[in-house]
DOFI-302286 format. One record per residue (C-alpha): residue in one letter; z, y, x. Coordinates in steps of 0.02 Angstrom, whole numbers, m for minus. Layout:
! residues N
PT   res        Z        Y        X
PT     a        Z        Y        X
...
***
This chain:
! residues 350
PT   res        Z        Y        X
PT     m        0        0        0
PT     l      m43      175       58
PT     v       58      319      m18
PT     l       m7      497       m8
PT     l      136      617      m44
PT     n       62      787      m83
PT     g      153      952     m110
PT     i      157     1129      m46
PT     p      263     1176      107
PT     g      447     1176       65
PT     s      436     1040      m66
PT     g      523      912       45
PT     k      376      793       75
PT     s      422      737      251
PT     t      607      716      212
PT     i      571      613       57
PT     a      441      509      149
PT     c      563      462      287
PT     a      701      422      162
PT     w      579      310       67
PT     a      522      221      226
PT     a      701      194      284
PT     r      727       81      133
PT     r      574      m26      167
PT     a      552     m154      304
PT     h      367     m132      339
PT     a      324       53      323
PT     l      240      177      440
PT     v      263      364      416
PT     i      121      474      479
PT     d      149      662      477
PT     i      m24      735      506
PT     d       45      906      554
PT     r      147      827      694
PT     v       m3      728      754
PT     r     m103      890      758
PT     a       36      978      854
PT     a       29      840      985
PT     l     m151      887     1028
PT     p     m158     1003     1179
PT     g     m223     1176     1135
PT     w     m228     1141      949
PT     r     m187     1323      909
PT     d     m353     1375      988
PT     d     m449     1288      848
PT     p     m329     1228      712
PT     t     m469     1171      597
PT     a     m549     1056      726
PT     a     m377      993      779
PT     g     m334      958      598
PT     l     m492      856      572
PT     l     m454      755      728
PT     a     m274      729      672
PT     r     m337      662      506
PT     a     m457      543      594
PT     i     m314      480      702
PT     t     m206      460      547
PT     i     m338      352      463
PT     a     m357      246      621
PT     a     m168      219      633
PT     a     m152      184      447
PT     r     m293       56      456
PT     e     m199      m48      585
PT     q      m40      m47      482
PT     l     m127      m93      320
PT     h     m222     m230      412
PT     v      m59     m324      447
PT     g        0     m307      268
PT     g      112     m158      299
PT     e      140        2      203
PT     v       95      180      252
PT     i      160      345      184
PT     i       75      509      227
PT     p      168      668      178
PT     q       34      801      179
PT     y      m15      956       80
PT     l     m194      938       21
PT     g     m279     1082      m68
PT     r     m448      995      m67
PT     t     m506      818     m101
PT     e     m609      772       54
PT     f     m467      681      142
PT     l     m425      589      m18
PT     d     m604      526      m22
PT     q     m580      458      154
PT     l     m420      372      101
PT     d     m513      295      m46
PT     e     m636      217       76
PT     l     m496      158      192
PT     v     m402       65       55
PT     r     m564       m8      m11
PT     q     m602      m81      160
PT     e     m424     m145      185
PT     r     m407     m203        3
PT     s     m247     m106      m18
PT     p     m188        3     m162
PT     l     m183      193     m143
PT     v      m38      277     m232
PT     e      m56      465     m249
PT     v      101      564     m285
PT     a      122      753     m294
PT     i      287      847     m291
PT     c      271      971     m434
PT     d      432     1072     m429
PT     d      431     1249     m496
PT     l      357     1376     m376
PT     a      511     1487     m368
PT     s      620     1341     m313
PT     v      497     1283     m180
PT     t      474     1460     m115
PT     r      662     1479      m98
PT     r      677     1313       m8
PT     f      534     1355      108
PT     g      619     1517      157
PT     a      782     1426      190
PT     r      707     1288      298
PT     s      782     1266      470
PT     t      683     1350      608
PT     t      762     1243      744
PT     d      614     1126      722
PT     p      469     1211      816
PT     l      341     1141      695
PT     a      435     1206      543
PT     a      455     1374      628
PT     q      268     1381      662
PT     a      228     1335      482
PT     a      342     1473      420
PT     a      257     1598      535
PT     d       84     1543      478
PT     v      128     1559      294
PT     a      209     1728      323
PT     a       55     1790      415
PT     a      m56     1730      272
PT     g       44     1822      140
PT     g      210     1733      119
PT     a      255     1697      m62
PT     q       81     1746     m118
PT     e        5     1617       m1
PT     l      123     1482      m68
PT     a       68     1528     m244
PT     q     m114     1509     m195
PT     m      m77     1342     m113
PT     a        5     1286     m275
PT     q     m152     1335     m370
PT     r     m261     1235     m251
PT     l     m144     1086     m271
PT     a     m161     1100     m460
PT     a     m350     1094     m442
PT     v     m335      935     m338
PT     l     m226      856     m472
PT     d     m357      900     m603
PT     a     m488      814     m495
PT     r     m375      663     m463
PT     p     m298      626     m634
PT     a     m219      462     m576
PT     t      m99      559     m464
PT     r       82      533     m515
PT     r      187      691     m528
PT     l      361      695     m454
PT     t      494      826     m489
PT     t      651      838     m383
PT     r      821      918     m392
PT     e      860     1033     m247
PT     g      978      949     m125
PT     d      971      777     m209
PT     l      872      672      m86
PT     a      936      508     m158
PT     a      869      551     m330
PT     a      700      604     m258
PT     t      687      441     m160
PT     a      733      339     m313
PT     a      603      431     m417
PT     l      470      391     m287
PT     e      524      208     m287
PT     l      498      202     m475
PT     i      315      241     m438
PT     t      287      135     m283
PT     g      404       m9     m319
PT     p      584      m45     m268
PT     p      645      m46      m87
PT     t      608     m203       12
PT     g      767     m220      111
PT     g      752      m88      245
PT     p      744     m105      434
PT     a      875     m208      526
PT     g      893      m98      679
PT     p      777      m14      804
PT     r      672     m134      906
PT     l      521      m93     1014
PT     i      400     m232     1061
PT     v      269     m179     1188
PT     l      117     m281     1238
PT     a       29     m258     1403
PT     g     m112     m346     1493
PT     l     m295     m341     1537
PT     p     m425     m311     1402
PT     g     m487     m473     1325
PT     t     m323     m568     1345
PT     g     m281     m565     1160
PT     k     m158     m421     1147
PT     t     m222     m356      980
PT     t     m221     m528      900
PT     l      m45     m561      962
PT     a       18     m387      913
PT     r      m51     m405      737
PT     g       29     m575      719
PT     l      197     m508      777
PT     a      190     m355      665
PT     a      150     m463      514
PT     e      284     m593      552
PT     l      419     m467      596
PT     e      370     m342      460
PT     g      355     m204      588
PT     v      252      m49      621
PT     m       87      m93      708
PT     l       23       37      832
PT     r     m136       15      933
PT     v     m172      135     1075
PT     d     m356       86     1078
PT     a     m377      144      897
PT     i     m306      316      940
PT     e     m406      333     1101
PT     n     m564      281     1009
PT     e     m546      428      888
PT     l     m514      548     1033
PT     a     m675      486     1114
PT     r     m774      500      952
PT     h     m720      682      937
PT     d     m761      718     1121
PT     h     m579      755     1157
PT     p     m506      719     1331
PT     i     m407      558     1324
PT     e     m301      544     1482
PT     s     m127      492     1421
PT     l     m145      569     1248
PT     g     m169      405     1155
PT     y       m4      343     1226
PT     e       83      507     1184
PT     i       29      501     1002
PT     c       85      320      990
PT     h      253      374     1064
PT     l      265      503      925
PT     l      229      378      786
PT     a      338      244      865
PT     g      481      367      882
PT     v      482      397      694
PT     g      488      210      659
PT     l      628      183      784
PT     a      727      330      717
PT     l      722      246      546
PT     g      790       85      623
PT     g      629      m14      614
PT     t      532     m136      722
PT     v      382      m61      810
PT     v      246     m167      892
PT     v      133      m78     1017
PT     d      m36     m146     1072
PT     a      m86      m64     1237
PT     v     m157     m110     1406
PT     n      m16      m16     1496
PT     p     m115      m25     1659
PT     v       m5       87     1767
PT     p      181      107     1801
PT     e      187      277     1715
PT     a      131      200     1550
PT     r      259       61     1563
PT     h      399      182     1604
PT     g      359      286     1450
PT     w      404      142     1333
PT     r      568      108     1423
PT     q      612      291     1406
PT     l      568      293     1221
PT     a      674      139     1187
PT     a      821      219     1279
PT     e      805      380     1179
PT     h      823      283     1016
PT     a      948      152     1079
PT     a      818       22     1032
PT     a      805     m156     1094
PT     l      651     m171     1205
PT     e      543     m324     1231
PT     v      389     m316     1343
PT     l      258     m453     1334
PT     e      116     m463     1461
PT     t      m31     m566     1399
PT     e     m120     m675     1524
PT     l     m270     m792     1530
PT     a     m254     m897     1687
PT     d     m427     m971     1661
PT     r     m542     m832     1726
PT     v     m696     m917     1654
PT     e     m619     m913     1480
PT     h     m561     m734     1506
PT     r     m736     m679     1556
PT     r     m812     m770     1409
PT     r     m696     m679     1288
PT     v     m734     m511     1367
PT     e     m922     m537     1362
PT     e     m925     m607     1184
PT     r     m801     m483     1112
PT     e     m867     m382      965
PT     a     m815     m203      928
PT     d     m695     m186      782
PT     l     m676        3      788
PT     p     m807      133      739
PT     d     m925      175      884
PT     q     m810       79     1001
PT     c     m869       62     1182
PT     l     m802     m103     1249
PT     p     m769     m132     1435
PT     d     m878     m255     1529
PT     w     m811     m385     1650
PT     a     m819     m266     1798
PT     d     m722     m133     1702
PT     v     m587     m258     1652
PT     q     m548     m302     1832
PT     r     m520     m121     1884
PT     d     m372       m5     1870
PT     y     m236     m129     1817
PT     v      m85     m118     1932
PT     d        4     m285     1954
PT     w      172     m290     1867
PT     d      325     m263     1978
PT     e      487     m296     1884
PT     e      591     m192     2003
PT     r      477      m43     1968
PT     d      413      m80     1791
PT     g      560     m171     1714
PT     p      572     m349     1649
PT     r      432     m428     1548
PT     t      385     m599     1482
PT     v      213     m670     1523
PT     i      128     m749     1373
PT     n      m16     m869     1401
PT     t     m142     m831     1263
PT     t     m261     m977     1290
PT     d     m207    m1044     1120
PT     r     m176     m899     1001
PT     a      m59     m993      885
PT     v       45    m1059     1029
PT     a       52     m885     1104
PT     l      117     m810      941
PT     q      251     m943      926
PT     a      304     m919     1107
PT     a      318     m730     1081
PT     l      419     m751      922
PT     t      535     m874     1007
PT     k      565     m752     1150
PT     i      594     m603     1034
PT     n      710     m695      914
***
């Protein structure tokens, strides 16, 4: 299930989304504004950065839906183009799309927006942007655009909240989406590493499905950066850190599919786990049979839009051998037999 939680700034979308996800065992929260803010220089061209952030959001949501998970996106939408893209995503993944809009009275939302904490840099920037665009008048115009979207999308469910009553707002959302599914059991970060073609994505998807965790795939993020001609460098990892941090803060299990070719990438996950007091498990996939590894690399088919796959020569470059003194402990998983590999990983994790 994919939930789009619409509403003008100050309506409490992000807070409600996180409270909802905290009561479900298999939910990913994607805040598009925070993804956009993670893009270097986004203020230079906010529109282009916003479009890229939406493309990244769809790529991340696709991976989570693919393993049977849930996604909630708290985002103000005053036009329908992104909703059309979500329609196509859920059609491809055979998942329901639940559209919900927070429709509190404008005076209440305007008051809440003005009272929002400015200790969060993103909230402070949003407040400055709205003020520069006209303040209360801009919020009123945003509400009008939201109303037009609701007219165009009549299946959207309308949600009203009571100021300061987060529990009631969360319960009201659950009446629309279905009851909570148990909630996370405690923060746990599972990171895969290894050469391309060794079965990381297959193993990560299996783990995320079995453990009811958040599924994050660095390749999917980097692929969207490449499609939008944006420099990649370490940005795919940084955005995955952002999304993983939300899941860990909510006490969930997060599974990361990444090559992690260099010590700096490996250190980043250890640091993230420490920041959230999360259990960390690192699994390095390996195919000891080089002939089989090469066969998989050369016969691999792209599963991402416009994806450029590495050839055998590319695969053998730029992967620094693991050093546990430098990179931390990890468990090597032989992926010759995919089912055996999944069972071995689950046994080690549990």
